[in-house]
C-alpha positions in Angstrom: 32.9 5.5 9.3 34.4 2.1 8.4 31.3 1.2 6.6 31.3 4.4 4.7 34.8 3.6 3.5 33.8 0.1 2.6 30.7 1.3 0.8 32.7 3.9 -1.2 35.4 1.3 -2.1 32.8 -1.3 -3.2 30.9 1.2 -5.4 34.2 2.3 -7.0 35.1 -1.3 -7.6 31.7 -2.3 -9.2 31.6 0.8 -11.4 35.2 0.4 -12.4 34.9 -3.2 -13.2 31.7 -2.6 -15.2 33.4 0.2 -17.2 36.3 -2.0 -18.1 34.1 -5.0 -19.1 32.8 -3.5 -22.4 36.2 -2.8 -24.0 37.6 -6.0 -22.6 34.7 -8.0 -24.1 35.3 -6.5 -27.5 39.0 -7.2 -27.2 38.8 -10.8 -25.9 35.7 -11.9 -27.8 35.3 -9.6 -30.9 31.8 -10.0 -32.3 31.1 -10.5 -36.0 29.1 -7.3 -36.5 27.1 -8.4 -39.6 23.6 -7.4 -40.6 22.3 -10.6 -39.0 24.1 -9.8 -35.8 22.7 -6.3 -35.8 19.2 -7.6 -36.4 19.5 -10.0 -33.5 20.8 -7.2 -31.3 17.9 -4.8 -32.2 15.3 -7.5 -31.7 16.6 -8.5 -28.3 16.9 -4.9 -27.3 13.2 -4.3 -28.2 12.3 -7.4 -26.1 14.4 -6.1 -23.2 12.7 -2.7 -23.3 9.3 -4.4 -23.2 10.5 -6.4 -20.2 11.7 -3.2 -18.5 8.3 -1.5 -19.0 6.6 -4.5 -17.5 8.7 -4.4 -14.3 7.0 -5.6 -11.2 7.3 -3.7 -7.9 7.9 -5.8 -4.8 7.1 -3.5 -1.9 8.9 -5.5 0.8 12.5 -4.4 0.7 11.7 -1.9 -2.1 12.9 -4.4 -4.7 11.7 -4.9 -8.2 11.8 -7.7 -10.7 11.4 -7.3 -14.4 11.7 -9.5 -17.5 14.5 -7.5 -19.1 17.0 -10.1 -17.8 15.5 -12.7 -20.1 16.7 -11.0 -23.4 19.9 -10.0 -21.6 20.7 -13.6 -20.8 19.3 -14.7 -24.1 21.9 -12.5 -25.8 24.8 -14.5 -24.4 24.4 -17.6 -26.6 23.5 -15.5 -29.6 25.7 -12.3 -29.5 28.5 -13.3 -27.1 29.9 -11.2 -24.3 30.3 -8.0 -26.2 26.8 -8.0 -27.6 25.2 -9.1 -24.3 27.1 -6.4 -22.4 26.3 -3.7 -24.9 22.6 -4.7 -24.9 22.6 -4.6 -21.1 24.2 -1.2 -21.0 21.7 0.3 -23.3 18.7 -1.4 -21.6 19.8 -0.3 -18.1 20.4 3.2 -19.3 16.9 3.3 -20.6 15.5 1.7 -17.4 17.4 3.6 -14.8 17.7 7.1 -16.3 14.8 7.4 -18.6 12.0 5.0 -17.4 12.5 5.1 -13.6 14.5 8.4 -13.5 16.4 7.2 -10.4 19.0 9.5 -8.7 22.3 9.5 -10.7 24.4 7.7 -8.2 21.9 4.9 -7.7 21.3 4.6 -11.4 25.0 4.3 -12.1 25.4 1.6 -9.5 22.4 -0.4 -10.7 23.6 -0.2 -14.3 27.1 -1.2 -13.3 26.1 -4.2 -11.2 23.9 -5.6 -13.9 26.6 -5.1 -16.5 29.0 -6.9 -14.2 26.5 -9.7 -13.8 26.2 -10.2 -17.5 30.0 -10.0 -17.9 30.5 -12.8 -15.4 27.6 -14.9 -16.9 29.1 -14.5 -20.4 32.5 -15.5 -19.3 31.2 -18.6 -17.5 29.2 -19.6 -20.6 32.4 -19.6 -22.7 34.6 -21.0 -20.0 32.4 -24.1 -19.7 32.9 -24.8 -23.4 30.0 -23.1 -25.2 30.3 -20.6 -28.1 27.9 -17.9 -29.2 26.2 -18.5 -32.5 23.3 -17.2 -34.7 23.3 -20.3 -36.8 23.1 -23.3 -34.5 22.6 -24.1 -30.8 23.3 -27.6 -29.6 21.1 -28.0 -26.5 23.4 -30.7 -25.1 26.5 -28.5 -25.6 25.1 -25.1 -24.7 22.3 -25.5 -22.2 24.4 -26.8 -19.2 26.9 -23.9 -19.6 23.9 -21.5 -19.9 22.6 -22.7 -16.5 26.0 -22.1 -15.0 25.9 -18.6 -16.5 22.5 -18.0 -15.0 23.7 -18.9 -11.5 26.7 -16.5 -12.0 24.4 -13.7 -13.2 22.0 -13.9 -10.2 24.9 -14.4 -7.7 26.6 -11.1 -8.7 23.2 -9.3 -9.1 21.7 -10.2 -5.7 24.9 -10.2 -3.7 26.1 -6.8 -4.9 22.8 -5.1 -4.3 22.3 -6.7 -0.9 25.8 -5.9 0.2 25.4 -2.2 -0.5 22.0 -2.1 1.3 23.5 -3.9 4.3 26.3 -1.3 4.5 23.8 1.6 4.1 21.3 0.2 6.6 24.0 -1.3 8.9 22.1 -4.6 8.9 23.5 -8.2 8.5 24.1 -9.1 4.9 22.0 -12.3 5.1 19.0 -10.5 6.6 19.1 -7.9 3.8 19.6 -10.5 1.1 16.5 -12.4 2.4 14.5 -9.2 2.5 15.5 -7.8 -0.9 16.1 -10.9 -3.0 14.4 -13.7 -1.2 11.0 -12.8 -2.5 11.9 -12.7 -6.2 15.0 -15.0 -6.7 13.0 -18.2 -6.9 10.7 -16.7 -9.5 13.7 -15.3 -11.5 15.6 -18.5 -11.5 12.6 -20.5 -12.4 11.9 -18.5 -15.6 15.6 -18.1 -16.6 15.4 -21.1 -19.0 13.0 -18.9 -21.0 16.0 -16.8 -21.9 17.6 -19.9 -23.5 14.3 -20.6 -25.3 14.4 -17.1 -26.7 17.9 -17.7 -28.1 16.9 -21.2 -29.4 13.8 -19.8 -31.1 15.7 -17.1 -32.8 18.2 -19.5 -34.2 15.5 -21.8 -35.5 13.0 -19.2 -36.9 14.5 -15.8 -36.7 13.3 -12.5 -35.4 9.6 -13.2 -35.9 9.8 -16.1 -33.4 10.7 -13.7 -30.6 7.3 -12.1 -31.0 5.9 -15.3 -29.6 8.2 -15.0 -26.6 6.5 -11.8 -25.6 3.3 -13.6 -24.8 4.7 -15.9 -22.0 6.7 -13.0 -20.7 3.6 -10.9 -20.2 1.6 -13.9 -18.9 4.3 -14.8 -16.3 4.7 -11.2 -15.3 1.0 -10.7 -14.6 0.5 -14.1 -13.0 3.3 -13.4 -10.5 2.1 -9.8 -10.1 -1.4 -10.9 -9.2 -0.1 -13.4 -6.7 2.2 -10.8 -5.0 -0.6 -8.2 -5.0 -3.0 -10.7 -3.4 -0.5 -11.5 -0.7 0.1 -7.8 0.0 -3.7 -7.1 0.0 -4.3 -10.0 2.5 -1.6 -8.7 4.8 -3.0 -5.1 4.6 -6.5 -6.3 5.2 -5.3 -8.2 8.3 -3.7 -5.1 9.6 -6.8 -3.0 9.0 -9.0 -5.7 10.8 -6.7 -5.9 13.8 -6.3 -2.1 14.0 -10.1 -1.7 13.9 -10.8 -4.3 16.5 -8.2 -2.9 18.9 -9.2 0.8 18.4 -12.3 0.3 20.6 -10.1 0.2 23.7 -7.1 2.5 24.5 -5.4 -0.3 26.4 -5.2 -2.5 23.4 -4.9 0.1 20.6 -1.9 -0.7 18.3 -0.7 -3.6 20.4 -0.8 -6.4 17.8 0.7 -4.1 15.1 3.6 -3.3 17.4 4.1 -7.0 18.5 4.0 -8.0 14.8 6.7 -5.4 13.8 8.9 -6.4 16.8 8.5 -10.1 16.1 9.4 -9.5 12.5 12.5 -7.6 13.6 13.6 -10.4 15.9 13.0 -13.1 13.3 15.1 -11.1 10.8 17.9 -10.7 13.3 17.8 -14.5 13.8 18.4 -14.6 10.0 15.4 -16.8 9.4 14.2 -17.5 5.9 11.9 -14.8 4.4 8.9 -17.3 4.4 9.4 -18.0 8.1 9.7 -14.3 8.9 6.3 -13.7 7.2 4.7 -16.6 9.1 5.9 -15.2 12.4 4.8 -11.7 11.5 1.3 -12.9 10.6 1.0 -15.0 13.8 2.1 -12.1 15.9 -0.5 -9.9 14.2 -3.2 -12.5 15.0 -1.9 -13.7 18.4 -4.6 -11.9 20.4 -7.5 -12.3 17.9 -9.2 -14.6 20.4 -9.8 -11.7 22.8 -12.4 -10.2 20.5 -14.8 -12.6 22.1 -17.2 -10.6 24.3 -16.5 -13.0 27.2 -13.1 -11.3 27.8 -14.4 -7.7 27.7 -14.8 -7.1 31.4 -11.5 -8.9 32.2 -9.5 -6.8 29.8 -10.8 -3.6 31.4 -10.5 -4.7 35.0 -8.1 -2.6 37.1 -7.7 -5.1 40.0 -6.4 -8.6 40.3 -8.2 -11.5 38.5 -10.2 -14.1 40.3 -9.2 -17.8 39.7 -12.2 -18.2 37.4 -11.3 -15.1 35.4 -7.7 -16.2 35.1 -8.8 -19.6 33.8 -11.1 -17.8 31.3 -8.4 -15.5 30.0 -6.1 -18.5 29.5 -8.5 -19.8 26.9 -7.9 -16.9 24.5 -5.1 -18.6 22.5 -7.3 -21.6 21.6 -10.2 -19.2 21.0 -8.0 -17.4 18.5 -7.1 -20.7 16.8 -10.9 -21.5 16.6 -11.6 -18.1 14.9 -8.8 -18.2 12.3 -8.6 -22.0 11.9 -11.0 -22.0 8.9 -8.9 -19.6 6.9 -7.3 -21.9 4.3 -4.8 -19.3 3.2 -3.0 -19.3 6.6 0.0 -21.5 7.0 -0.6 -24.2 9.7 2.5 -22.9 11.5 0.6 -19.6 12.1 -2.0 -21.5 14.1 0.7 -23.3 16.1 2.3 -20.0 17.0 -1.0 -18.4 18.0 -2.0 -21.4 20.1 1.4 -21.6 22.0 2.4 -17.9 22.3 1.9 -18.1 26.1 4.0 -21.2 26.7 7.0 -20.6 29.0 10.4 -21.8 28.2 10.6 -23.9 31.4 7.2 -25.5 30.6 5.1 -23.7 33.2 3.0 -21.7 30.6 -0.3 -22.5 28.9 -2.3 -24.0 27.2 -0.1 -27.2 26.8 2.7 -26.8 29.2 5.4 -27.6 26.6 8.9 -26.4 27.0 12.1 -25.4 25.2 12.4 -26.4 21.6 9.0 -28.0 21.7 7.5 -24.6 21.6 7.4 -23.2 18.0 10.1 -20.7 17.5 7.5 -18.1 16.3 5.6 -18.6 19.6 8.8 -18.0 21.6 9.5 -14.8 19.7 5.9 -13.6 20.2 6.1 -14.3 23.9 9.1 -11.9 24.2 7.6 -9.3 21.9 4.3 -9.4 23.6 5.9 -9.1 27.1 8.0 -6.1 26.0 5.0 -4.3 24.7 3.0 -5.1 27.9 5.8 -3.7 30.2 6.5 -0.6 28.1 2.9 0.5 28.1 0.3 1.6 30.6 -2.0 -1.1 31.9 -5.4 -0.6 33.7 -3.6 -1.6 37.0 -0.2 0.0 36.7 1.9 2.6 34.7 4.4 1.7 32.0 7.9 0.5 33.1 11.1 2.2 31.9 13.4 0.6 29.4 15.9 -0.3 32.1 13.1 -1.9 34.3 12.0 -3.9 31.3 15.5 -5.0 30.6 16.0 -6.2 34.2 12.7 -8.0 34.1 13.5 -9.8 30.9 16.9 -10.9 32.2 15.4 -12.1 35.4 12.9 -14.3 33.5 15.4 -15.7 31.0 15.3 -19.5 30.8 12.1 -19.6 32.8 9.6 -17.5 30.7 11.9 -16.5 27.8 14.1 -18.3 25.4 17.7 -17.3 26.2 18.7 -17.0 22.5 15.8 -14.6 21.8 16.7 -12.5 24.8 20.3 -12.3 23.6 19.1 -11.0 20.2 16.8 -8.5 21.9 19.7 -7.1 24.0 22.3 -7.2 21.2 20.1 -5.6 18.6 18.8 -2.8 20.8 15.2 -3.9 20.2 14.1 -2.5 23.6 15.3 0.9 22.7 13.7 0.7 19.2 10.4 -0.3 20.8 10.5 2.6 23.2 11.4 5.0 20.5 8.6 3.8 18.2 6.1 4.0 21.0 7.1 7.6 21.9 6.5 8.6 18.2 3.0 7.3 18.4 0.2 9.6 19.5 -3.3 8.6 20.3 -6.3 10.8 21.2 -7.1 9.0 24.4 -3.5 8.8 25.7 -0.8 6.2 25.4 -1.9 2.9 24.0 -1.3 -0.2 26.1 -1.2 -4.0 25.7 -3.6 -6.8 26.3 -3.3 -8.9 29.4 -0.9 -11.8 29.5 
């Protein structure tokens, strides 16, 4: 209930502040509405609409990035706060209500937070000594304030969106920010000087010069888009591959997918960087890839205890996995380290290297816990699944010996055991409940 009140209060604040920003900008910084000013406004508006149409969908976190912020920011040194805010209001109305046709409440908030972002950016631009002009732009005098304005713009934009999502999803703010903004903020910041170039070109050569700006905007959009799509395709292909390999045995079906999702959840709860979360998720997906070797087939289906020879053989599967995926150049080397060491124990009694504590890659320590949870919650050839309470007691009993205490603490505090059981109960397989691979 508290979060509902906080969410409502924040939405009212953002919409109220954005609503007041337009008349305030005209009162504090009245623009010279001349034919030249109107021409610049219409030209930048057209460029903003093109940017909105070329919006790029980022599936992780449901976020999008588009090039419309380029003319919105470019309007600040040309048109001033009033012109930039008006341009943003019109552009966002087109994007949210007409192009994307989002629900009214969401469209209003999205429009308001972008307007608020532009208002702060415009104010910072002027506060740091620059003045809007259609006639001359001194790079030395206007570019540093423009960079400050850019930082202000993206600070309000990403923080406001992430804060609302964190309240709605009841997730830590930092985790949500990494998920929704982390994948696009570097790209957006990197190309933000293009907005200044747009303004500079307009001052030098007029509206026709902006036509040239469309070319790099389109090129950057599609270059980044292809890169994102390739990353997503590679991840999807990995999932399909692992799912296909595991489908041959009911005791392994779905195991790696579940371990990957749980490892990702733990990594996010630890508030790791988005890039690190992705590395850990990929390593968890591939952690048992070595077991596709036919040498392990009989061992994996065996219902009785393993012989010393069999136990020694099964302990070779992490290195076998590294041998299989080691030639994939697209994989981060940390993925290989996590796969190799995902059976190391926190006290140093694991395998293959017997390393302990912080010497074990964090991703490997996370996978160890996730893998064990899945093993205990599912049926095995030699025993039935344990209850959530039995799993909890087993994890606590092995804390600081097999498991990293910090990761165990996260698992307990975040209710990850209950989430794992709930997700498992919603999964139906033709041949009964799926189970995990051997430790």
